[in-house]
C-alpha positions as CSV (number, residue, x, y, z in Angstrom):
1,M,-18.6,15.1,-10.9
2,S,-17.3,11.8,-12.4
3,V,-16.9,12.0,-16.3
4,R,-15.7,8.3,-16.9
5,P,-17.6,6.1,-19.4
6,S,-19.2,3.1,-18.6
7,P,-18.1,0.2,-18.2
8,L,-15.2,0.8,-15.9
9,I,-11.9,-0.4,-16.7
10,F,-11.1,0.2,-13.0
11,P,-12.3,-3.2,-11.1
12,P,-14.4,-1.6,-8.4
13,D,-12.8,-3.5,-5.6
14,E,-9.5,-2.0,-6.9
15,A,-10.9,1.5,-6.9
16,A,-12.2,1.1,-3.3
17,S,-8.6,-0.4,-2.2
18,W,-6.8,2.6,-4.1
19,Q,-9.2,5.1,-2.3
20,R,-8.2,3.5,1.4
21,V,-4.8,3.5,0.4
22,R,-4.8,7.3,-0.6
23,R,-6.5,8.0,2.7
24,Y,-4.6,5.8,5.1
25,A,-1.0,4.5,3.8
26,V,0.6,7.9,3.8
27,P,-0.7,10.3,6.4
28,R,-0.5,14.1,6.0
29,W,1.6,14.4,9.1
30,M,4.1,12.0,7.7
31,I,4.5,14.2,4.2
32,E,4.9,17.5,6.2
33,Q,7.3,16.1,8.9
34,A,9.4,14.2,6.2
35,A,9.6,17.2,3.3
36,E,10.8,19.4,6.5
37,R,13.5,17.2,7.4
38,R,14.4,16.6,3.6
39,L,14.7,20.3,2.9
40,A,16.7,20.8,6.0
41,G,19.4,18.6,4.4
42,D,18.6,15.4,6.9
43,W,17.9,12.6,4.3
44,R,18.1,10.2,7.1
45,G,15.6,12.0,9.3
46,A,13.1,12.1,6.4
47,C,13.9,8.3,6.0
48,A,13.1,7.5,9.6
49,V,9.9,9.7,9.4
50,A,8.4,7.8,6.3
51,G,9.0,4.4,8.0
52,V,12.1,3.8,5.9
53,D,15.2,2.1,7.2
54,V,18.4,2.4,5.8
55,A,20.5,-0.9,5.4
56,F,24.2,0.8,4.7
57,D,26.5,3.5,5.7
58,L,28.1,6.0,3.0
59,A,31.4,5.0,4.8
60,G,31.0,1.6,4.0
61,V,29.9,2.0,0.6
62,A,32.8,4.1,-0.1
63,R,35.1,1.1,1.1
64,E,33.0,-1.3,-1.3
65,Y,32.5,0.7,-4.3
66,G,34.8,3.4,-4.1
67,A,34.4,7.4,-3.4
68,A,32.7,8.2,-6.6
69,V,29.9,5.6,-6.3
70,A,29.6,6.9,-2.8
71,A,29.4,10.4,-3.6
72,E,26.3,9.9,-6.3
73,L,24.6,7.7,-3.7
74,E,25.0,10.8,-1.3
75,D,23.5,13.4,-3.7
76,D,20.5,11.1,-4.7
77,L,19.6,10.2,-1.2
78,R,19.6,14.4,-0.5
79,H,16.8,14.2,-3.3
80,L,14.8,11.4,-2.2
81,A,11.4,11.7,-0.8
82,P,10.9,8.9,1.0
83,D,7.3,9.8,1.8
84,L,6.7,10.3,-1.9
85,L,7.9,6.7,-2.6
86,R,5.5,5.3,-0.2
87,W,2.8,6.9,-2.0
88,H,3.3,5.2,-5.3
89,L,5.0,1.9,-4.4
90,P,2.8,-1.3,-5.5
91,R,0.0,-2.3,-3.2
92,I,-1.8,-5.9,-3.0
93,L,-5.4,-4.1,-3.4
94,H,-8.6,-6.7,-4.0
95,G,-9.4,-5.5,-0.4
96,H,-5.9,-5.0,1.0
97,T,-4.3,-1.5,1.5
98,T,-0.7,-2.9,2.6
99,L,2.1,-2.9,0.1
100,A,2.8,-5.6,-2.2
101,T,5.0,-8.1,-0.3
102,G,8.6,-9.2,-0.9
103,E,9.2,-6.5,-4.0
104,K,12.5,-5.1,-4.5
105,V,12.2,-1.7,-6.3
106,V,15.2,-0.6,-7.8
107,L,16.1,3.5,-7.5
108,A,19.2,4.2,-9.3
109,G,22.2,2.1,-10.8
110,Y,25.9,3.2,-10.1
111,G,27.7,2.0,-13.1
112,P,27.2,0.9,-16.8
113,P,23.3,0.1,-17.6
114,G,22.8,-3.6,-18.1
115,R,25.6,-4.9,-16.1
116,P,24.6,-7.5,-13.3
117,E,27.4,-6.5,-11.0
118,V,26.5,-3.1,-10.6
119,P,25.0,-2.0,-7.1
120,R,21.9,-0.8,-7.2
121,L,19.9,1.7,-4.4
122,H,16.5,-0.4,-3.9
123,V,13.6,-0.3,-1.7
124,A,12.6,-3.6,-0.1
125,T,9.0,-4.0,0.9
126,P,8.0,-6.1,4.2
127,L,7.4,-10.0,3.5
128,M,4.1,-10.3,5.7
129,T,0.7,-8.9,4.4
130,G,-0.5,-7.8,7.7
131,G,3.0,-7.0,9.5
132,P,4.4,-3.6,9.8
133,Q,4.4,-1.6,6.9
134,R,8.4,-0.4,7.3
135,L,10.5,-0.3,4.2
136,T,14.4,-1.0,3.9
137,L,16.4,0.9,1.8
138,R,19.7,-1.3,0.5
139,L,22.4,-0.9,-1.9
140,G,23.7,-4.3,-3.8
141,R,22.8,-6.4,-6.9
142,V,19.4,-7.3,-7.6
143,H,17.8,-9.7,-10.0
144,D,16.3,-8.1,-13.5
145,G,14.1,-11.2,-14.8
146,R,15.8,-10.7,-18.0
147,A,17.1,-14.5,-18.6
148,P,14.3,-16.9,-19.1
149,G,13.6,-19.2,-15.8
150,W,13.8,-16.3,-13.5
151,S,12.0,-16.7,-10.2
152,W,9.1,-14.5,-9.2
153,S,10.1,-14.0,-6.0
154,E,13.6,-12.9,-7.0
155,L,12.4,-10.1,-9.3
156,S,13.1,-6.6,-9.1
157,R,11.1,-3.5,-10.4
158,D,13.4,-1.2,-11.9
159,W,12.3,2.6,-11.2
160,A,15.7,3.8,-12.3
161,A,14.2,5.2,-15.3
162,A,11.2,6.5,-13.1
163,R,12.6,9.1,-11.0
164,H,9.6,11.5,-11.2
165,L,8.3,8.7,-8.5
166,W,10.6,9.1,-5.7
167,D,13.4,12.1,-6.7
168,V,12.1,15.6,-6.0
169,R,14.4,17.0,-9.1
170,H,12.1,15.1,-11.6
171,T,8.5,15.2,-9.8
172,A,7.1,17.9,-12.3
173,E,7.7,14.8,-15.0
174,L,4.7,13.1,-13.4
175,R,2.1,14.9,-15.7
176,L,4.2,13.9,-19.2
177,R,4.7,10.5,-17.9
178,C,0.8,9.8,-16.9
179,G,-0.4,10.7,-20.9
180,G,-0.5,14.4,-20.0
181,G,0.8,17.4,-22.0
182,N,2.5,20.4,-21.0
183,D,-0.1,22.4,-19.1
184,R,-2.7,19.4,-18.1
185,A,-3.2,16.2,-17.2
186,P,-5.7,13.8,-19.1
187,F,-9.2,14.0,-18.1
188,F,-8.7,17.6,-16.2
189,D,-8.4,21.1,-17.0
190,A,-5.1,22.7,-15.6
191,D,-6.7,23.9,-12.2
192,G,-7.9,19.9,-11.7
193,T,-11.5,20.6,-12.9
194,P,-12.9,17.5,-14.1
195,R,-13.5,17.6,-18.5
196,T,-17.1,16.7,-19.1
197,A,-17.7,14.4,-22.0
198,A,-18.4,17.0,-24.1
199,D,-14.9,18.4,-23.8
200,L,-13.6,15.2,-24.5
201,P,-12.3,14.3,-28.5
202,A,-14.7,12.5,-30.5
203,A,-11.8,11.4,-33.0
204,D,-8.3,10.9,-32.8
205,P,-6.7,14.6,-32.1
206,G,-3.2,14.1,-33.2
207,H,0.1,14.0,-31.4
208,E,-0.1,17.8,-30.9
209,D,-2.4,17.3,-27.9
210,P,-1.0,14.6,-25.7
211,A,-3.5,14.8,-22.7
212,A,-6.5,15.0,-26.0
213,R,-4.9,11.9,-27.2
214,T,-4.5,9.9,-24.0
215,E,-8.4,10.7,-23.5
216,W,-9.5,9.2,-26.8
217,V,-7.2,6.0,-26.6
218,T,-8.2,5.5,-23.1
219,S,-12.2,5.9,-23.7
220,L,-11.7,3.5,-26.8
221,H,-10.3,1.0,-24.4
222,E,-12.4,1.7,-21.6
223,E,-15.6,1.5,-24.0
224,G,-14.3,-2.2,-25.0
225,M,-13.0,-1.1,-28.3
226,T,-9.7,-2.6,-27.3
227,A,-8.0,-3.6,-30.5
228,A,-9.0,-0.5,-31.9
229,A,-7.1,1.6,-28.9
230,F,-4.2,-0.6,-29.2
231,A,-3.8,-0.1,-33.0
232,A,-4.1,3.7,-32.3
233,V,-0.9,3.8,-30.7
234,G,1.1,1.6,-33.0
235,I,0.7,-1.8,-31.4
236,D,-0.8,-4.8,-32.9
237,L,-2.5,-7.8,-30.6
238,D,-1.3,-11.2,-31.5
239,M,-4.1,-12.7,-29.4
240,P,-6.2,-15.9,-30.6
241,E,-10.3,-15.9,-30.3
242,E,-10.8,-18.7,-28.7
243,E,-11.3,-19.2,-25.1
244,R,-8.4,-20.6,-23.0
245,T,-9.0,-24.0,-21.1
246,R,-7.6,-23.4,-17.5
247,W,-10.4,-22.1,-15.4
248,H,-8.8,-18.6,-14.4
249,E,-8.6,-17.7,-17.8
250,G,-11.1,-16.6,-20.5
251,R,-10.6,-15.0,-23.9
252,P,-6.9,-13.3,-24.5
253,L,-8.5,-10.4,-25.9
254,D,-10.6,-9.8,-22.6
255,V,-7.6,-10.1,-20.5
256,M,-6.2,-7.1,-22.5
257,K,-9.4,-5.2,-21.7
258,W,-9.1,-5.2,-18.1
259,I,-5.3,-4.3,-17.8
260,P,-5.2,-0.6,-16.9
261,L,-2.8,0.4,-19.3
262,V,-2.0,4.1,-20.6
263,L,-1.6,3.2,-23.9
264,T,0.0,6.4,-25.5
265,R,3.0,6.3,-23.2
266,L,3.7,2.5,-23.6
267,G,5.7,2.9,-26.7
268,P,7.5,6.0,-25.4
269,E,8.6,4.1,-22.2
270,M,9.8,1.1,-24.1
271,R,12.1,3.4,-26.3
272,R,13.3,5.2,-23.4
273,L,14.4,2.0,-21.7
274,A,15.9,0.5,-24.9
275,D,18.2,3.9,-25.5
276,E,19.6,2.9,-22.0
277,G,20.4,-0.6,-22.9
278,E,17.6,-2.3,-21.8
279,G,16.5,-4.4,-24.8
280,D,13.5,-4.1,-26.9
281,R,11.3,-7.1,-25.7
282,F,9.5,-6.2,-22.5
283,H,7.3,-8.3,-20.2
284,I,4.3,-6.7,-18.6
285,L,3.3,-8.4,-15.3
286,Y,-0.4,-8.3,-14.4
287,G,-1.7,-10.3,-11.3
288,W,-0.8,-13.8,-10.6
289,N,-1.1,-15.3,-13.9
290,E,-0.9,-12.8,-16.9
291,V,2.3,-12.1,-18.6
292,V,2.2,-10.0,-21.7
293,M,4.6,-9.8,-24.1
294,V,5.4,-6.3,-25.9
295,E,7.8,-6.5,-28.8
296,P,8.9,-5.4,-32.4
297,G,6.6,-6.4,-34.7
298,P,6.9,-7.7,-38.4
299,D,5.8,-4.1,-39.8
300,R,8.4,-1.8,-39.1
301,G,8.1,1.0,-36.5
302,R,4.9,-1.1,-35.1
303,L,4.9,-3.2,-32.0
304,R,3.3,-6.4,-31.5
305,C,1.5,-7.7,-28.2
306,R,0.8,-11.1,-26.9
307,L,0.1,-13.5,-24.1
308,T,3.2,-15.6,-23.1
309,E,3.7,-18.0,-20.0
310,R,5.5,-16.9,-16.9
311,Q,9.2,-17.4,-17.0
312,K,9.2,-19.1,-20.5
313,E,11.1,-16.1,-22.7
314,A,13.9,-14.0,-21.9
315,A,12.7,-10.6,-21.8
316,T,13.3,-7.5,-19.2
317,V,10.2,-6.7,-17.1
318,L,8.3,-3.5,-18.0
319,P,8.4,-1.3,-14.5
320,E,4.6,-1.1,-13.4
321,A,5.1,2.6,-13.2
322,C,5.6,3.0,-17.3
323,W,2.5,1.1,-18.3
324,R,0.0,1.7,-15.5
325,R,-2.4,4.3,-15.6
326,L,-2.0,6.6,-12.7
327,P,-4.5,5.3,-9.8
328,D,-4.8,9.2,-8.5
329,L,-6.1,10.1,-11.8
330,D,-8.7,7.3,-11.7
331,L,-9.6,7.9,-8.3
332,L,-10.3,11.8,-9.3
333,R,-12.3,10.8,-12.2
334,D,-14.7,8.9,-10.1
335,A,-14.9,11.6,-7.4
336,R,-13.3,9.5,-4.7
337,I,-10.5,12.0,-3.7
338,S,-9.9,15.3,-4.0
339,P,-7.3,16.9,-5.8
340,D,-6.3,18.5,-2.6
341,H,-5.9,15.4,-1.0
342,L,-3.1,14.2,-3.3
343,H,0.5,14.0,-2.0
344,P,1.5,17.9,-2.7
345,L,4.3,17.0,-5.0
346,V,1.8,14.7,-7.0
347,R,-1.1,17.8,-7.1
348,A,1.5,20.3,-8.1
349,S,2.8,18.0,-11.1
350,L,-0.8,17.0,-12.2
351,F,-2.5,20.6,-11.8
352,P,-0.3,23.0,-12.5
353,G,-2.9,25.9,-12.7
354,R,-4.4,24.7,-9.5
355,P,-4.3,28.1,-7.1
356,D,-2.2,27.4,-3.9
357,T,-4.1,28.6,-1.1
358,G,-1.5,27.5,1.4
359,G,-2.7,23.9,2.3
360,P,-2.8,21.7,4.3
361,Y,-2.3,19.3,1.4
362,G,-2.6,15.5,1.5
363,P,-4.6,12.8,2.7
364,P,-7.4,14.1,5.5
365,D,-6.7,14.1,9.4
366,P,-8.9,11.4,11.0
367,P,-12.6,13.0,11.9
368,A,-14.4,13.0,15.0
369,P,-16.6,10.1,15.1
370,A,-20.3,10.8,14.4
371,P,-23.1,9.2,16.4
372,V,-25.2,6.7,14.6
373,R,-29.0,5.8,15.2
374,V,-29.9,2.1,16.7
375,R,-33.4,0.4,16.8
376,C,-33.4,-0.5,20.3
377,R,-36.6,-1.6,22.1
378,G,-39.0,0.2,19.7
379,E,-37.1,3.0,19.8
380,W,-34.6,4.9,17.9
381,H,-31.2,5.5,20.3
382,E,-28.1,7.2,19.8
383,V,-24.8,5.2,20.0
384,A,-21.3,7.1,19.4
385,A,-17.8,6.2,20.0
386,R,-16.7,8.8,22.6
387,D,-15.8,9.9,25.6
388,G,-13.4,6.8,26.1
389,G,-16.3,4.5,25.5
390,L,-19.4,3.5,23.4
391,Q,-22.1,6.1,24.9
392,M,-25.7,4.9,24.8
393,P,-28.8,6.1,26.7
394,H,-28.8,3.4,29.2
395,S,-28.0,3.5,32.7
396,A,-25.2,1.6,34.5
397,V,-28.0,-0.4,36.3
398,E,-29.6,-1.2,32.9
399,Q,-25.9,-2.4,31.4
400,Q,-25.3,-4.1,34.2
401,R,-28.5,-6.1,33.9
402,E,-27.7,-7.1,30.1
403,R,-24.6,-7.8,30.9
404,A,-25.6,-10.4,33.7
405,M,-28.3,-11.9,31.4
406,R,-25.7,-12.5,28.5
407,A,-23.4,-14.2,31.0
408,F,-26.4,-16.5,31.5
409,G,-26.7,-17.1,27.7
410,G,-29.3,-14.6,27.4
411,A,-30.0,-12.9,24.0
412,V,-29.3,-9.3,23.9
413,A,-30.4,-6.8,21.3
414,G,-30.7,-3.1,20.2
415,C,-27.6,-1.0,21.7
416,F,-26.4,-3.6,23.9
417,A,-25.9,-6.1,20.7
418,V,-24.1,-3.3,19.0
419,Q,-22.0,-2.6,22.1
420,Q,-21.4,-6.4,22.1
421,A,-20.2,-6.7,18.8
422,W,-17.9,-3.7,19.2
423,T,-16.2,-4.9,22.5
424,S,-15.8,-8.5,21.1
425,G,-15.2,-8.2,17.3
426,S,-18.0,-10.7,16.2
427,G,-21.5,-9.7,15.3
428,R,-23.1,-7.2,13.3
429,L,-22.4,-3.5,13.6
430,P,-23.9,-0.3,11.7
431,R,-22.5,0.7,9.0
432,V,-20.9,3.8,10.1
433,L,-19.4,2.3,13.3
434,R,-18.1,-0.5,11.1
435,A,-15.9,2.6,9.0
436,Q,-15.0,4.4,12.5
437,R,-13.7,1.0,13.7
438,R,-12.0,0.6,10.2
439,E,-10.7,4.0,10.3
440,L,-8.5,3.4,13.6
441,F,-7.3,-0.2,12.6
442,E,-6.3,1.1,9.2
443,R,-4.4,3.5,10.8
444,A,-2.5,1.1,13.0
445,Q,-1.8,-0.9,10.3
446,H,-0.1,2.0,8.3
447,G,1.8,2.9,11.8
448,D,0.1,6.0,11.9
449,T,0.6,6.4,15.6
450,P,-0.1,10.4,15.6
451,G,-3.5,9.5,13.6
452,V,-4.7,6.8,16.6
453,L,-3.3,9.3,19.3
454,R,-5.3,11.7,17.6
455,L,-8.7,9.3,17.5
456,L,-7.9,8.4,21.1
457,D,-7.9,11.9,22.3
458,G,-10.9,13.0,20.6
459,G,-12.6,10.3,22.8
460,F,-12.7,7.2,21.0
461,D,-13.5,4.0,22.7
462,P,-9.9,2.2,23.3
463,H,-11.7,-0.8,24.3
464,V,-13.1,-1.8,20.4
465,R,-12.0,-5.0,18.9
466,D,-11.6,-5.3,15.1
467,G,-13.0,-8.2,12.9
468,M,-10.4,-10.3,13.9
469,G,-11.5,-10.2,17.7
470,R,-7.7,-7.9,17.9
471,T,-7.7,-5.0,20.5
472,L,-5.2,-2.1,19.9
473,L,-2.7,-4.2,22.4
474,H,-2.5,-6.5,19.3
475,V,-1.5,-4.3,16.8
476,L,0.9,-2.3,18.9
477,N,3.5,-4.2,16.5
478,L,2.9,-2.1,13.9
479,L,2.8,1.0,16.0
480,D,5.2,3.0,18.2
481,H,4.4,1.4,21.4
482,E,6.0,3.9,24.0
483,P,3.1,6.2,23.8
484,L,0.6,4.2,23.6
485,L,1.1,0.8,25.8
486,P,0.8,2.7,28.9
487,R,-2.5,4.8,28.0
488,L,-3.8,1.6,26.8
489,L,-3.1,-0.5,29.8
490,A,-4.5,2.2,32.2
491,A,-7.6,2.3,30.0
492,G,-8.1,-1.4,31.3
493,L,-7.0,-2.9,28.4
494,G,-5.8,-6.8,29.2
495,L,-2.4,-8.1,28.4
496,E,-4.0,-11.7,28.1
497,A,-7.0,-10.8,25.7
498,E,-7.1,-13.3,23.0
499,D,-8.2,-12.7,19.6
500,Q,-9.7,-15.0,17.3
501,R,-6.8,-17.4,16.8
502,E,-6.4,-17.3,20.7
503,R,-3.4,-14.9,20.6
504,T,-2.4,-12.5,23.3
505,P,-0.9,-9.2,22.3
506,L,2.7,-11.1,23.4
507,H,2.3,-13.6,20.8
508,T,1.1,-11.4,18.1
509,A,4.3,-9.0,18.7
510,V,6.6,-12.3,18.2
511,A,4.8,-13.6,15.4
512,E,4.2,-10.5,13.2
513,R,7.6,-8.8,13.6
514,G,7.1,-6.6,16.7
515,S,10.2,-5.2,17.5
516,A,12.2,-6.6,20.6
517,D,11.8,-3.4,22.5
518,L,8.2,-3.9,22.4
519,V,8.5,-7.5,23.4
520,R,10.4,-6.1,26.3
521,A,7.6,-3.5,27.4
522,L,4.9,-6.3,27.2
523,L,7.1,-8.6,29.5
524,A,7.8,-5.8,31.6
525,A,4.0,-5.2,32.0
526,G,3.2,-8.4,33.2
527,A,2.4,-10.6,30.1
528,R,2.5,-14.0,30.2
529,I,4.8,-16.8,28.7
530,D,3.2,-19.7,29.1
531,A,0.2,-18.9,26.9
532,V,-0.7,-21.2,23.6
533,D,-2.5,-20.2,20.6
534,Q,-5.5,-22.0,18.8
535,E,-2.6,-24.0,16.8
536,G,-1.4,-25.0,20.1
537,L,1.8,-22.8,19.5
538,S,3.9,-21.6,22.1
539,L,6.0,-18.2,22.5
540,G,8.9,-20.8,21.8
541,N,7.2,-22.2,18.6
542,L,6.7,-18.8,17.2
543,I,10.2,-17.4,17.8
544,H,11.5,-20.7,16.3
545,R,8.8,-20.5,13.3
546,Y,9.5,-17.0,12.5
547,K,13.6,-17.0,13.2
548,R,13.5,-14.4,15.7
549,R,17.2,-14.3,16.6
550,D,16.4,-10.7,17.8
551,L,14.7,-12.3,21.3
552,E,17.7,-14.4,22.0
553,F,17.2,-12.7,25.2
554,L,14.0,-14.9,26.3
555,R,16.5,-17.8,26.4
556,K,17.6,-16.7,29.7
557,Q,13.6,-16.8,30.7
558,G,13.5,-20.1,29.7
559,I,11.3,-19.6,26.6
560,G,12.0,-21.8,23.7
561,A,14.4,-23.9,24.7
562,G,15.3,-26.4,22.2
563,L,13.1,-24.5,19.9
564,W,16.0,-21.6,18.6
565,P,16.9,-21.9,15.0
566,D,20.5,-23.3,15.9
567,E,19.3,-25.8,18.5
568,P,17.5,-29.0,17.7
569,S,13.6,-28.5,17.7
570,G,11.5,-31.1,19.1
571,D,7.7,-29.9,18.5
572,A,7.8,-26.7,16.0
């Protein structure tokens, strides 16, 4: 049961995106296997399971920064939960589920705070929206955006003061850091039961009950009483009433209404960072255009909040984890997910009174595809993606006749139109089949090889194409190709199949960060090297464009002559 007041402050497209993130981005097997290896002391194995590449070795760290730094770093790595880190990392949203691109998220620093030369453990997110969702763990110096003129692309997010998002020694803090109290999270009882409207406070309950106070302030914010909500937590809004002139900006007060702030935590989080030497003026970055400045106000003990222009004023960037409402709580309030489908460490922190049934906990495994009814020739037929194909009640002779009609330009309808849309990626599909197709390709997008195999083992049709015309061979760059490539080839998928951009699986592997091993495997299977895509780009052009130095072995096969990064380019 949802208890959220109306209107929703959580934008509907963000809610749907977060719901899909929680379903696909960190699968249950990853959580279980990463925990098993972490508990066994194998932090590198846990990182490997969670799709995290480690770009340093402890011996090198000791040589460069000293044995004390290496020992402190190793202690942090033993307590790193890489699957939990992936769970909490920022996402693009607005229809996407993939990780925010080009981000550097600082996890810990090793030296005096506020010193730019201090080495910091940080994780780098992928550079491509639709590319492999692998993370890279690094140690080095990062830009914190404290000085004016900072570059958006150089900016890092500092989670050093938010260890509850990745360090198993601190995960119990999540409930308090999202506005809850000692016994429960806001809007829920200790066992995860949603609180009804009658249970919510009608007036300020005071500071003795943090969860109730968060409920009261959040309700003010959601019901449009923005200034009152900010004032209740000691923040004065310095916002002009008139509408700004640029087309993408409205009234500043409306902007503040739609930023998903956990207002009761804003002051405490800023004081926490100030005590650690991070200053007392902070930027909140939201979306592409809005920069909010929160700073001490003229009245002693109160803060002031105003909009400013990006890069114009020096301030520390306040990490999103310190100001944004926890997406999991919003999804739970809207009844979009179940508490038992949360990451187990998140579930345990938010709902300390929830009975432990022994699990399993975490996102659900992919379900068996359900049949769908289709209107065909005046009757209702049942169509289902099972037994390795799209099954429908038509004989092989009927299907052959329809294929012949289609080859001669004839129109198809009913079951055959559904089959054509399913295997081509173009045309309309029933809602249930669209959802099943998305289940498969979203799991592929997030590198869920076991999930894809589970669907195929259950009889899912491997010949399906997504809305971009890609086959499962086109998305092998996102998955472990070793168990999948021979299986897909045996099922009859073609190496020269083209998507809507006229790219073959080999094109996609080169252009979208597929591994060198995948490229070798596709070539060994017989993939052609002379194809060009819709833009007229050859493999050589793509190798040059994306600076694929790891594919230099292709030089011996005559691919990309004159198009490599260290050679003169004639046509790229």
